N, C-alpha and C positions, 0 to 999 in steps of 0.2 A: 954495972947495974944489971939486974936480972932481965934477960930478954923478954920473959913473960910480962914483967912489969912494964917494960918499954912498950911492948905490943899493946898492953892494956891501956896505957896512957894514950897511945896513938889512936886506938879504937875509940877511946872516950872523946878525944879531940875531934875525930871524924863525926862522931855522933852529935857533938855540940855544934859543929859546923853545919851538918846536915839539918839539924833542928833550926838553926838560924836561917839557912836558905829556905827551909819550908815556911818559916814565919814570914820572911820577906815576900816569897811567892804568894802566900795567902793574902798578905796585905796588898800586894799589887793587884791580885785578882779582885779583892774586895773593892779597892779603889776603882778598878776598871768597871766592875759591876755597878758600883754607885754612880760612876760617870755615865755609863750606858743607861742606867735607870733614870738619871736626871735628864739626859738627852731625850729619852723616850717620853718622860713626863712632860718635858717642854713641847715635844712633838705632838703628844696627845692633847696638851693644852691648846696648842695652835690649831689642831684639828677641831677641837670643841668650839674655839672662838670662831673659826671659819664656818663651822656648821651653824652656830648661832646666828652669825651674820647672814649666811645664806637663807636660813629660815626667816630671819627678819626681813630680808629683801623680798622673799616670796610672800610674806604677809603683807608687806607694803604694796607689792604688785597686785596681790589679790584684792587689797583694799581699793586700789585705784580702778581695777577692772570689775569689781563686784557691784558697781553702780548699775542697778537694773534699769535699763532704758528701753522705751518703746518709741519707735518712730511711726506715727500714724498720720495719714494724709489723704486728701482727695485731690485728684488730678484729672482734668478732662483732656488737655492737650499734650500732657507729658512733661511740661516744664517743672511742675512741683514734684513729679515723680523722680526726675533725675537728681534733684536736690535731696529728696528724702533718701534715695539710695546711697548718696554720698555721705550723708549724716550717719546712716546705719553703718557704712564701711568704716568711718572714722571713729565712731563711738563703740562699735560692737553691739549696738542695740538691735533688737528685733524690729522688723518693719511690717506694717499692715496697711494695705490700701483700702480706703473706704469705697465701696461700690454701691451704686443705687440699682433698685429693681428696674426702674424706668430709665432708658437711655436718653440722654440729652441730645438735641439736634447737633449734627456735626458742623453745620454752618454756624459761625461765631455769632452773627447778628441774631439768628433765630434762637440760639442758646441764651443770649442775653435777654431776649424778649421773654423766654420761658422763666428765666431767673427773676426777672422783674415782676412777673405775675406772681411767682411764688412768694417773693418778698412782700408784695402788696397784700396778699391774702394770708400771710403768716404760715405759708405752706412748709411742710417738712417732708421731703421725699423719703420713701421707705428704703431702708438699706438691705442689701443682700446678706452681709455679714452681721448677724444680730447678736452673736455671742463672742464678742472680742474680749479676750482675757486681759484685763488691765490691773487686777488686784495685786499682782506680784511685782508691779513696776513702781519705781520711785520717781523717775523723771519721764515725762511724756513730751516728745517733740511733736508738735501739732502743725501740720502743713496744709495750706489751702490757698487757692487763688481768690482775688478780690472780684466780686461781681456787684456792679453798681455801688461801689463804695462800702460793701459789706462782705462778711465772711460768706463763702459759697454755702448755699443752703444745705447740702448734704452734711456739712460739718456741724451745722446747727442741730441736725437730727442726732448726730453722734453725741453732742454735748447734752442734749435733752435726755438721751437714753442711758448715759453713764454718769455715775457720781465720782468725780475726781477729787474729792475732799482729801486733803493731806498730800496730794501729789504736787510735784513741780512741773509746771507747763511752760515749755519753751516754744513760742509760736514762730513759724517761718512762713513768709508770705510771698506770693508771686503776683505781679500785676503789670499792666501796660505802663503806667506812670504814676499811679495813685499812691503807691507806697503802702504803709500800714493802715491808713485810713481810720485810725483810732480803734481798730479791731481788738487789740489786746485788752482794752477796757471792756469790750463786749464779752470777751472770754471771762474776765473777772466777774462780770455781772452774772454770767451763766454758771460759773463755778466759784462762788464767794469763799469757799473754804479751801481753795487751792492757792498755791503761790505761783503767780504768773511772772516768769523771768523776762529778761530783756529779749525783745523780739528782733528778728532779722527780716529785712525786706529786699527782695530781688525784683528789679523792674526789667522791662525789655532792654533798656540801654545797658544794664549791668549783668545780664544773664550770661554772657560769654565769660565773665569773670567770677562766676558763682563759686568756684572751688576756693579761691583765695579769700573771698568774702566769708564763706562758710567757715574756713579755718580760723579766721580772726574772731568770728562770733563764738565758735566753740571754745576757743582759748579764753575768752572773757567769761564764759560760763563755767570754766574749770574742767573742760574735757580735752 
């Protein structure tokens, strides 16, 4: 056989073999590319799912923490103050202390005499903080001591001066032993268009346990 013919045949076979190898390599590359793309798509999908879940979690967290709460209270001896500060710490709510222009007597009995006279005459002591911002708050924790079986008169001044319509009011009360003394009903009469939530009472005998009592109360209220 002619050598040139043989060489031509060999060259042709080599070309065919090279072409086959090229096709196989291309197919393998395509398969690998498709596999990598699929893996990347799965990874991207997982990232998207994780991002969505993270965003959802953030939204849920924001929903839980976006409750605008105000802790407002009157405290003469400091008992109501420590509870108010703890509620603010647990709820993240802003805290405001009601202060009167006139200072009450430091002696407890004298203070009670003054309070009794105010109650008898329907007195409303003037407050120092006259521009308390409450319009941006949804829930108001309202704290006060019990004086002669009633809400401390500075808090009555607050209720007279501010319209709490549409707000949720959560009263917390400190007393020697008298408990709530029906004062949540008094708040309802003063603020008929507000929702008065379950109240908490801390007496002298339970004051040392106020944190756990407050935790339980806040839990009932959804905080």
